[in-house]
MILUM-21340 format. One record per atom (N, C-alpha, C, CB): residue number from 0; residue in one letter; atom name; y, z, x. Coordinates in pm, 1 decimal. Atoms other than C-alpha are relative to their C-alpha. Glycine has a CB too. Layout:
BEGIN
NUM	a	CA	Y	Z	X
...
END
This chain:
BEGIN
0	m	N	48.0	-11.5	136.1
0	m	CA	305.4	-791.7	936.8
0	m	C	114.2	-30.3	-95.6
0	m	CB	-58.5	140.3	-26.4
1	e	N	-98.1	33.4	102.9
1	e	CA	480.9	-914.0	625.5
1	e	C	-53.8	39.7	-136.6
1	e	CB	34.5	-150.8	3.2
2	f	N	40.1	-28.8	137.2
2	f	CA	477.8	-803.1	264.5
2	f	C	-46.4	-128.3	-67.3
2	f	CB	116.3	64.2	-79.3
3	k	N	53.5	116.0	71.0
3	k	CA	269.6	-1038.6	51.3
3	k	C	21.1	13.5	-150.6
3	k	CB	-149.1	-17.5	31.0
4	k	N	-18.2	-22.1	143.5
4	k	CA	275.2	-884.8	-296.8
4	k	C	5.3	149.0	-29.3
4	k	CB	-113.5	-66.6	-80.7
5	i	N	-1.9	-137.2	49.3
5	i	CA	332.7	-568.7	-494.9
5	i	C	-44.4	-3.4	-145.9
5	i	CB	142.8	65.4	15.5
6	q	N	47.0	-12.1	137.7
6	q	CA	156.1	-465.4	-814.7
6	q	C	40.1	137.1	-51.3
6	q	CB	-154.6	-21.1	-10.1
7	l	N	-41.0	-124.0	63.8
7	l	CA	291.1	-201.9	-1050.9
7	l	C	-74.2	13.1	-132.2
7	l	CB	154.0	4.3	-21.3
8	n	N	64.6	-25.1	128.4
8	n	CA	111.1	-42.9	-1342.7
8	n	C	38.1	140.9	-45.4
8	n	CB	-156.1	-16.2	10.3
9	g	N	-41.7	-130.3	51.3
9	g	CA	267.2	237.6	-1548.1
9	g	C	107.5	66.0	82.7
9	g	CB	-116.9	90.7	-8.4
10	f	N	-103.5	-56.8	-86.8
10	f	CA	541.9	285.6	-1290.5
10	f	C	136.5	-19.6	-63.7
10	f	CB	-3.9	-64.6	140.8
11	k	N	-133.3	-0.6	60.6
11	k	CA	877.8	377.1	-1445.9
11	k	C	8.8	-94.7	-119.0
11	k	CB	104.8	-37.9	103.6
12	s	N	-19.6	89.0	115.0
12	s	CA	984.0	84.5	-1670.7
12	s	C	-108.5	-106.5	-12.7
12	s	CB	134.6	-67.2	10.0
13	f	N	105.6	101.0	2.4
13	f	CA	671.2	-123.6	-1596.0
13	f	C	-126.2	59.2	-61.8
13	f	CB	-29.0	-53.1	142.8
14	a	N	112.1	-60.3	72.4
14	a	CA	426.0	-8.2	-1863.4
14	a	C	-130.7	-73.4	27.3
14	a	CB	28.3	1.0	-149.7
15	e	N	120.4	80.9	-21.1
15	e	CA	180.9	-293.0	-1812.2
15	e	C	-7.7	-46.2	144.6
15	e	CB	-1.8	-121.5	-95.0
16	r	N	19.9	50.0	-135.9
16	r	CA	34.9	-433.0	-1491.4
16	r	C	92.7	-118.4	25.3
16	r	CB	-147.8	-40.8	22.8
17	t	N	-96.1	103.4	-37.1
17	t	CA	301.9	-644.9	-1323.0
17	t	C	-15.9	-28.6	148.3
17	t	CB	146.3	43.1	-33.5
18	e	N	17.2	38.1	-139.9
18	e	CA	266.2	-838.7	-999.3
18	e	C	115.9	-88.5	45.3
18	e	CB	-134.6	-72.8	20.3
19	f	N	-105.6	79.7	-60.3
19	f	CA	538.2	-977.8	-774.8
19	f	C	-52.0	-56.7	131.3
19	f	CB	129.2	84.6	22.4
20	q	N	36.3	66.9	-125.0
20	q	CA	453.4	-1233.0	-504.8
20	q	C	123.7	-2.6	88.8
20	q	CB	-54.8	-145.5	-25.8
21	i	N	-110.5	4.2	-94.8
21	i	CA	669.7	-1214.6	-194.9
21	i	C	-27.2	-118.2	92.8
21	i	CB	14.5	136.2	80.4
22	e	N	19.0	124.4	-75.4
22	e	CA	699.7	-1560.9	-45.4
22	e	C	74.6	5.1	132.5
22	e	CB	47.1	-120.9	-82.3
23	d	N	-71.1	10.6	-127.2
23	d	CA	817.2	-1662.9	301.1
23	d	C	148.7	-19.6	-25.8
23	d	CB	-56.1	-116.2	85.1
24	g	N	-144.3	12.7	14.7
24	g	CA	1191.9	-1647.3	351.0
24	g	C	58.7	122.4	-67.7
24	g	CB	34.8	-125.2	-79.1
25	l	N	-72.8	-107.9	65.5
25	l	CA	1436.1	-1437.4	156.6
25	l	C	-44.1	13.5	-144.9
25	l	CB	151.1	-24.3	7.7
26	t	N	38.2	-26.7	138.5
26	t	CA	1319.6	-1275.1	-166.9
26	t	C	109.4	85.2	-63.4
26	t	CB	-139.6	71.6	-8.5
27	g	N	-103.9	-74.3	70.0
27	g	CA	1585.4	-1160.7	-413.1
27	g	C	-49.5	47.1	-135.3
27	g	CB	125.2	-85.5	-16.7
28	i	N	30.4	-53.5	132.6
28	i	CA	1563.5	-951.3	-727.6
28	i	C	129.9	-2.7	-78.7
28	i	CB	-60.9	146.1	7.2
29	v	N	-120.8	11.1	80.7
29	v	CA	1817.8	-1045.5	-991.7
29	v	C	-33.3	24.8	-146.2
29	v	CB	65.4	-138.4	17.9
30	g	N	17.6	-22.2	142.4
30	g	CA	1864.9	-953.9	-1356.4
30	g	C	109.7	89.6	-52.7
30	g	CB	-137.0	60.6	-29.1
31	p	N	-104.6	-83.0	60.9
31	p	CA	2084.7	-766.9	-1601.2
31	p	C	-23.4	149.4	25.5
31	p	CB	6.8	-26.4	-150.9
32	n	N	11.1	-144.6	-14.1
32	n	CA	2152.5	-395.4	-1585.5
32	n	C	-113.4	52.0	-88.2
32	n	CB	133.7	69.1	-36.4
33	g	N	105.3	-64.4	76.9
33	g	CA	1856.8	-185.1	-1696.3
33	g	C	-130.4	-76.7	-8.6
33	g	CB	48.4	24.8	-134.9
34	c	N	123.5	78.9	11.6
34	c	CA	1587.6	-449.8	-1642.3
34	c	C	-108.9	45.2	97.0
34	c	CB	30.3	-146.3	23.5
35	g	N	102.6	-53.5	-89.2
35	g	CA	1406.9	-261.3	-1360.1
35	g	C	11.7	-41.0	145.8
35	g	CB	-131.5	-40.8	-49.0
36	k	N	-17.2	42.6	-139.5
36	k	CA	1547.2	-403.0	-1035.4
36	k	C	-15.3	118.0	95.5
36	k	CB	137.6	-66.1	19.6
37	s	N	8.4	-117.7	-87.0
37	s	CA	1590.7	-58.6	-879.5
37	s	C	-140.4	59.7	-2.7
37	s	CB	103.4	105.9	-42.5
38	n	N	135.8	-53.1	9.0
38	n	CA	1246.7	44.8	-1004.3
38	n	C	-96.1	-75.1	91.1
38	n	CB	-49.4	-6.3	-143.7
39	i	N	84.5	77.4	-91.1
39	i	CA	1089.0	-236.4	-803.2
39	i	C	19.1	49.7	142.7
39	i	CB	32.3	-151.3	-9.5
40	v	N	-29.0	-49.7	-134.4
40	v	CA	1261.4	-119.2	-486.4
40	v	C	-56.9	141.1	16.4
40	v	CB	152.9	-0.8	27.1
41	e	N	52.7	-136.1	-6.9
41	e	CA	1167.9	241.8	-562.8
41	e	C	-152.1	1.2	5.2
41	e	CB	48.2	81.2	-119.3
42	s	N	146.5	4.9	-4.2
42	s	CA	804.7	140.9	-616.3
42	s	C	-48.9	-24.1	142.4
42	s	CB	-53.2	-110.1	-93.9
43	f	N	34.1	18.3	-142.0
43	f	CA	793.5	16.8	-255.6
43	f	C	10.5	133.4	72.9
43	f	CB	93.1	-105.5	66.6
44	r	N	-22.4	-127.4	-69.2
44	r	CA	937.7	344.1	-131.0
44	r	C	-106.2	102.3	-38.4
44	r	CB	140.0	54.9	-32.1
45	w	N	97.8	-96.6	48.9
45	w	CA	700.3	547.5	-345.2
45	w	C	-136.9	-27.0	61.3
45	w	CB	-8.5	-4.4	-153.5
46	c	N	129.9	36.9	-55.5
46	c	CA	392.2	357.7	-227.1
46	c	C	-4.6	22.5	151.1
46	c	CB	-31.3	-146.0	-32.1
47	m	N	-7.3	-19.1	-144.8
47	m	CA	509.2	390.8	133.3
47	m	C	4.8	147.9	38.5
47	m	CB	122.0	-71.5	55.6
48	g	N	13.3	-142.5	-28.9
48	g	CA	499.1	769.1	100.3
48	g	C	118.6	87.8	-31.7
48	g	CB	-30.6	16.1	138.8
49	e	N	-115.9	-83.0	37.5
49	e	CA	828.0	891.7	-46.8
49	e	C	-48.7	128.1	-66.8
49	e	CB	96.6	-77.8	-95.3
50	t	N	42.9	-128.6	55.1
50	t	CA	792.3	1262.3	-126.5
50	t	C	107.9	68.9	-82.4
50	t	CB	-43.2	91.0	111.3
51	s	N	-109.9	-63.4	70.6
51	s	CA	1132.2	1345.2	-274.3
51	s	C	18.0	-61.0	-139.6
51	s	CB	129.5	-12.8	81.1
52	a	N	-19.2	47.4	137.9
52	a	CA	1144.8	1317.2	-654.1
52	a	C	147.5	-30.1	-25.0
52	a	CB	-51.5	105.1	-102.3
53	k	N	-143.8	20.9	17.8
53	k	CA	1522.7	1340.9	-633.3
53	k	C	41.5	-138.6	49.2
53	k	CB	79.6	108.6	74.2
54	s	N	-35.3	132.6	-51.2
54	s	CA	1543.6	1025.6	-421.8
54	s	C	-62.8	-110.9	-84.0
54	s	CB	-44.0	-13.9	145.9
55	m	N	60.8	95.5	93.3
55	m	CA	1326.5	855.7	-685.4
55	m	C	68.4	8.7	-136.8
55	m	CB	-152.5	26.7	-13.9
56	r	N	-78.8	-18.1	122.0
56	r	CA	1587.4	947.9	-949.6
56	r	C	-79.2	74.8	-107.9
56	r	CB	45.8	-136.1	-53.6
57	g	N	76.4	-80.4	94.6
57	g	CA	1363.4	1208.7	-1111.2
57	g	C	8.8	147.0	35.3
57	g	CB	-145.9	-44.6	-3.4
58	s	N	-0.3	-143.7	-28.2
58	s	CA	1325.1	1584.3	-1138.1
58	s	C	-134.3	45.1	57.1
58	s	CB	32.3	79.4	-127.5
59	g	N	132.6	-25.8	-55.1
59	g	CA	953.6	1577.6	-1050.4
59	g	C	-67.5	-132.6	28.5
59	g	CB	-85.7	86.1	-96.7
60	m	N	63.8	125.6	-37.8
60	m	CA	722.2	1320.4	-898.3
60	m	C	-69.3	-67.6	-119.2
60	m	CB	-100.9	24.7	111.6
61	e	N	63.2	60.6	118.0
61	e	CA	546.8	1269.0	-1233.1
61	e	C	98.1	-81.1	-84.2
61	e	CB	-62.8	107.8	-86.0
62	d	N	-99.9	78.6	72.2
62	d	CA	872.8	1119.8	-1360.0
62	d	C	-11.8	-149.4	28.4
62	d	CB	138.9	47.7	36.1
63	v	N	19.9	143.1	-26.3
63	v	CA	761.1	787.7	-1205.7
63	v	C	-97.7	-61.3	-99.9
63	v	CB	-51.2	-21.7	143.3
64	i	N	95.8	49.8	99.6
64	i	CA	496.4	758.9	-1479.8
64	i	C	76.5	-46.6	-124.0
64	i	CB	-104.7	110.6	-37.6
65	f	N	-64.8	57.2	118.3
65	f	CA	602.4	536.5	-1771.8
65	f	C	-1.7	101.3	-113.5
65	f	CB	-70.0	-131.3	-43.5
66	s	N	-11.1	-106.9	99.8
66	s	CA	730.0	777.2	-2038.6
66	s	C	-1.4	-48.8	-143.9
66	s	CB	124.9	77.0	23.5
67	g	N	10.1	53.5	135.3
67	g	CA	708.6	545.1	-2337.6
67	g	C	133.0	-42.6	-58.6
67	g	CB	-62.4	100.9	-89.1
68	t	N	-116.6	44.9	75.9
68	t	CA	948.0	378.7	-2578.0
68	t	C	-34.7	14.6	-147.3
68	t	CB	40.0	-148.8	35.8
69	s	N	28.6	-6.9	143.1
69	s	CA	974.5	355.0	-2954.3
69	s	C	-114.6	-94.4	-38.6
69	s	CB	125.9	-34.1	-80.8
70	n	N	104.6	97.8	31.5
70	n	CA	730.3	60.8	-2943.0
70	n	C	-124.3	10.3	87.1
70	n	CB	55.5	-137.0	12.3
71	v	N	110.6	-7.4	-95.3
71	v	CA	505.8	145.8	-2646.1
71	v	C	-27.9	146.3	32.2
71	v	CB	32.3	-80.2	129.7
72	t	N	35.8	-138.7	-28.0
72	t	CA	315.3	470.3	-2593.2
72	t	C	10.1	29.8	150.0
72	t	CB	-142.0	29.7	-50.8
73	s	N	-11.3	-42.3	-140.0
73	s	CA	352.7	669.3	-2272.8
73	s	C	-134.7	-15.9	70.7
73	s	CB	48.9	147.1	9.1
74	k	N	120.5	11.3	-82.9
74	k	CA	103.0	644.3	-1987.1
74	k	C	-28.4	133.6	66.5
74	k	CB	15.8	-111.7	106.9
75	n	N	38.5	-120.3	-74.1
75	n	CA	-86.0	914.6	-1801.9
75	n	C	-12.5	-26.6	149.1
75	n	CB	-131.1	54.8	-53.1
76	i	N	21.1	39.9	-139.5
76	i	CA	-116.5	720.0	-1476.1
76	i	C	105.0	-102.7	40.3
76	i	CB	-142.8	-57.4	20.3
77	a	N	-82.8	104.6	-60.4
77	a	CA	118.2	523.3	-1253.5
77	a	C	-67.5	-40.0	130.1
77	a	CB	148.8	48.8	24.4
78	e	N	65.5	49.9	-120.2
78	e	CA	-7.9	304.6	-973.7
78	e	C	81.6	-114.6	58.6
78	e	CB	-144.6	-45.8	-30.9
79	v	N	-71.1	106.6	-70.9
79	v	CA	162.2	86.2	-713.2
79	v	C	-87.4	-40.6	118.1
79	v	CB	144.2	46.5	47.4
80	s	N	80.7	54.8	-108.4
80	s	CA	-20.3	-139.3	-470.3
80	s	C	83.7	-100.1	78.0
80	s	CB	-129.4	-66.5	-54.3
81	v	N	-73.9	89.8	-87.6
81	v	CA	145.2	-310.2	-173.1
81	v	C	-100.1	-67.9	92.7
81	v	CB	110.1	76.7	81.3
82	t	N	87.1	76.6	-88.5
82	t	CA	-38.2	-587.6	10.5
82	t	C	84.5	-62.5	109.4
82	t	CB	-78.7	-108.8	-78.4
83	v	N	-69.8	59.4	-113.7
83	v	CA	72.1	-691.7	357.3
83	v	C	-90.7	-99.4	70.8
83	v	CB	47.2	108.8	98.2
84	k	N	71.7	99.6	-80.2
84	k	CA	-29.2	-998.7	557.2
84	k	C	-1.3	48.8	144.1
84	k	CB	66.4	-142.5	-11.2
85	n	N	14.3	-42.3	-138.8
85	n	CA	-158.0	-927.7	904.8
85	n	C	-55.2	-115.3	83.5
85	n	CB	-92.2	124.2	10.5
86	e	N	51.3	119.2	-68.4
86	e	CA	-208.4	-1279.1	1038.1
86	e	C	19.8	6.2	150.7
86	e	CB	67.4	-123.9	-54.4
87	s	N	-24.6	-10.6	-144.0
87	s	CA	-67.3	-1185.5	1379.3
87	s	C	-72.2	119.5	62.2
87	s	CB	149.3	11.0	26.4
88	n	N	82.5	-112.2	-47.4
88	n	CA	-308.1	-887.2	1410.0
88	n	C	81.8	107.3	71.3
88	n	CB	-108.1	-51.0	93.4
89	e	N	-87.9	-104.9	-52.1
89	e	CA	-38.8	-621.8	1461.2
89	e	C	-31.8	131.8	-68.6
89	e	CB	149.0	-37.0	-20.1
90	g	N	9.8	-127.5	69.3
90	g	CA	4.5	-266.4	1345.8
90	g	C	-100.3	94.3	62.5
90	g	CB	-35.7	-22.5	-142.4
91	p	N	93.4	-100.0	-50.4
91	p	CA	-225.2	31.9	1383.2
91	p	C	-132.4	-64.9	43.4
91	p	CB	-25.8	107.1	-107.2
92	i	N	116.0	63.3	-63.0
92	i	CA	-530.9	-43.6	1593.6
92	i	C	-119.1	-16.9	-94.8
92	i	CB	-42.7	80.9	119.6
93	q	N	115.1	8.9	89.5
93	q	CA	-784.8	25.1	1317.2
93	q	C	12.8	-112.6	-102.9
93	q	CB	-18.9	131.4	-71.3
94	f	N	-22.2	107.8	96.7
94	f	CA	-630.3	-256.4	1107.9
94	f	C	27.7	-135.2	66.0
94	f	CB	115.3	36.0	-90.5
95	r	N	-39.8	123.0	-70.0
95	r	CA	-565.4	-519.4	1375.0
95	r	C	-91.1	-118.6	-27.9
95	r	CB	3.4	25.0	147.6
96	e	N	93.0	110.4	24.6
96	e	CA	-873.3	-725.4	1289.3
96	e	C	10.3	-55.5	-142.0
96	e	CB	-141.9	45.8	26.1
97	l	N	-7.6	39.9	140.3
97	l	CA	-781.9	-754.1	920.2
97	l	C	116.7	-94.9	-24.5
97	l	CB	13.3	123.0	-89.5
98	d	N	-106.0	95.2	34.5
98	d	CA	-582.5	-1046.7	779.8
98	d	C	90.9	52.3	-110.6
98	d	CB	-60.7	-132.4	-42.4
99	e	N	-75.0	-55.9	112.3
99	e	CA	-468.2	-844.9	476.0
99	e	C	-31.3	148.0	-10.2
99	e	CB	-34.0	-73.1	-133.2
100	i	N	17.6	-144.1	15.8
100	i	CA	-415.1	-473.8	421.2
100	i	C	67.9	40.9	-129.4
100	i	CB	58.3	79.3	122.2
101	n	N	-52.3	-43.9	128.1
101	n	CA	-364.2	-306.4	86.0
101	n	C	19.6	151.0	3.0
101	n	CB	-94.3	-41.0	-115.3
102	v	N	-31.3	-142.7	10.1
102	v	CA	-191.9	31.1	45.2
102	v	C	32.1	27.6	-146.2
102	v	CB	120.3	41.4	95.0
103	r	N	-17.6	-29.8	142.9
103	r	CA	-209.0	189.5	-298.9
103	r	C	25.2	148.8	-17.5
103	r	CB	-124.3	-44.3	-82.6
104	r	N	-25.4	-139.0	37.0
104	r	CA	-68.5	508.2	-446.4
104	r	C	-15.7	11.8	-150.2
104	r	CB	141.9	46.9	45.8
105	k	N	28.7	-22.7	142.1
105	k	CA	-179.5	648.7	-778.8
105	k	C	34.0	145.1	-31.8
105	k	CB	-150.8	-32.2	-34.8
106	i	N	-31.4	-136.0	43.8
106	i	CA	-49.1	949.8	-968.2
106	i	C	-46.5	16.6	-144.4
106	i	CB	153.1	30.0	13.5
107	e	N	42.8	-34.0	135.5
107	e	CA	-201.4	1114.1	-1275.0
107	e	C	71.9	127.5	-40.9
107	e	CB	-155.8	17.3	-8.9
108	k	N	-65.7	-121.4	49.9
108	k	CA	-30.3	1371.0	-1494.4
108	k	C	-88.7	120.3	27.8
108	k	CB	30.6	-11.2	-152.3
109	d	N	64.8	-128.0	-30.0
109	d	CA	-122.6	1723.6	-1385.7
109	d	C	-109.0	-7.5	106.4
109	d	CB	-58.7	55.6	-124.7
110	k	N	102.5	11.7	-104.2
110	k	CA	-344.6	1592.2	-1102.3
110	k	C	57.3	-38.0	135.6
110	k	CB	-103.1	-101.7	-40.7
111	g	N	-60.0	38.6	-127.0
111	g	CA	-100.5	1479.6	-833.6
111	g	C	-30.7	-143.9	36.5
111	g	CB	-47.6	91.3	109.5
112	s	N	17.4	138.8	-40.2
112	s	CA	-106.8	1158.2	-636.9
112	s	C	-99.8	-13.1	114.2
112	s	CB	133.5	-60.1	40.5
113	k	N	95.6	32.7	-106.1
113	k	CA	-358.4	992.3	-405.9
113	k	C	41.6	-131.4	62.5
113	k	CB	-146.1	-8.2	-54.6
114	f	N	-27.0	122.1	-74.3
114	f	CA	-321.0	725.7	-142.1
114	f	C	-131.0	-65.9	38.8
114	f	CB	85.3	29.0	124.9
115	y	N	116.8	77.5	-40.5
115	y	CA	-566.2	449.9	-56.9
115	y	C	45.9	-110.9	94.5
115	y	CB	-74.7	-59.3	-124.2
116	i	N	-20.9	117.0	-85.0
116	i	CA	-575.2	199.8	226.4
116	i	C	-129.9	-78.7	-4.7
116	i	CB	39.9	39.9	148.9
117	n	N	117.1	86.4	21.3
117	n	CA	-813.3	-88.7	153.3
117	n	C	-107.3	71.9	-81.3
117	n	CB	-58.4	-45.9	134.9
118	n	N	85.4	-69.8	96.9
118	n	CA	-962.0	116.2	-133.3
118	n	C	-71.4	122.6	54.9
118	n	CB	-101.4	-94.3	-53.0
119	k	N	55.0	-123.2	-54.5
119	k	CA	-1049.7	409.4	93.9
119	k	C	107.3	108.0	-12.1
119	k	CB	-46.4	-18.5	149.2
120	e	N	-98.5	-106.9	17.7
120	e	CA	-878.4	736.0	1.6
120	e	C	40.6	55.9	136.0
120	e	CB	-56.3	112.6	-90.4
121	v	N	-55.0	-52.8	-124.8
121	v	CA	-651.2	859.2	279.6
121	v	C	102.7	107.8	-32.0
121	v	CB	63.9	-113.4	85.3
122	r	N	-104.5	-100.1	18.0
122	r	CA	-402.6	1138.8	331.6
122	r	C	134.5	-70.3	-16.7
122	r	CB	3.8	98.9	120.1
123	a	N	-135.9	54.7	13.9
123	a	CA	-38.3	1082.6	238.0
123	a	C	56.4	-31.4	137.3
123	a	CB	93.1	99.2	-75.3
124	r	N	-50.1	19.2	-136.5
124	r	CA	42.4	1117.5	607.0
124	r	C	-53.6	-129.5	61.4
124	r	CB	-38.5	119.7	88.1
125	d	N	58.3	124.0	-53.8
125	d	CA	-194.2	828.0	690.3
125	d	C	75.6	-121.8	-51.8
125	d	CB	-149.7	-10.6	-37.3
126	a	N	-74.9	112.0	57.7
126	a	CA	-10.4	594.7	452.4
126	a	C	140.6	-4.0	59.0
126	a	CB	6.4	11.5	-154.7
127	q	N	-134.0	-5.9	-57.9
127	q	CA	326.4	711.7	583.4
127	q	C	-2.0	-50.8	144.4
127	q	CB	55.1	144.3	-5.5
128	m	N	9.6	41.4	-139.8
128	m	CA	214.3	658.7	943.6
128	m	C	-33.2	-148.4	12.0
128	m	CB	-105.5	83.1	72.8
129	f	N	28.9	143.6	-2.1
129	f	CA	77.0	313.5	862.6
129	f	C	130.5	-78.5	-2.0
129	f	CB	-89.5	-40.4	-120.2
130	f	N	-127.4	70.6	8.7
130	f	CA	423.8	198.5	760.4
130	f	C	93.2	36.0	116.3
130	f	CB	68.0	31.5	-133.0
131	a	N	-82.4	-37.9	-115.0
131	a	CA	594.0	396.1	1038.8
131	a	C	-41.9	-79.8	122.9
131	a	CB	-11.2	151.8	27.9
132	d	N	48.8	79.3	-112.9
132	d	CA	373.4	212.5	1290.4
132	d	C	46.2	-144.0	-8.1
132	d	CB	-151.2	4.7	6.1
133	l	N	-51.3	134.7	17.2
133	l	CA	510.9	-111.3	1146.0
133	l	C	151.6	-4.6	16.6
133	l	CB	-39.3	-53.9	-136.3
134	s	N	-145.8	-13.9	-15.8
134	s	CA	865.2	10.9	1220.4
134	s	C	72.5	-11.6	-132.5
134	s	CB	53.2	-105.1	96.3
135	t	N	-62.5	-8.7	132.0
135	t	CA	936.6	54.1	850.6
135	t	C	-44.3	132.5	-59.8
135	t	CB	-39.4	-122.6	-93.2
136	g	N	40.3	-123.9	64.4
136	g	CA	883.8	333.9	604.1
136	g	C	74.8	18.0	-129.0
136	g	CB	23.1	119.0	91.4
137	a	N	-59.3	-24.9	130.6
137	a	CA	993.8	488.3	278.3
137	a	C	152.1	11.0	6.4
137	a	CB	-57.9	126.1	-59.4
138	h	N	-145.3	-12.8	-12.1
138	h	CA	1346.5	542.4	413.4
138	h	C	59.4	-121.9	66.0
138	h	CB	36.9	124.9	78.7
END
């Protein structure tokens, strides 16, 4: 399996829906200090099941929600979606027949976060195990 794309909406410095395509070969993230490079990497970790707010550079997990600027109002929801290609039919057995798998995590203020695999709500552990079965994970 290979990462295909990641979509962020309301996550840290990404107030609006932002999508990054991950092409074959090496993908690099470059830019000046403070432009959100680390936030992109953290969004992967968060969607893959990271549970430590401290490792996400926050005091609580809700700190991943866009907090606003002088020009843009804050958000109440943050959402990250990771799509992986499964052309070689690998990974957990229940997903082997699928060519594409989407894992999404959504957090709302005062409501906690939810995980979805192919738009079906799952436990956090299910999302974590999906990536662990691929020999990767939030760490």
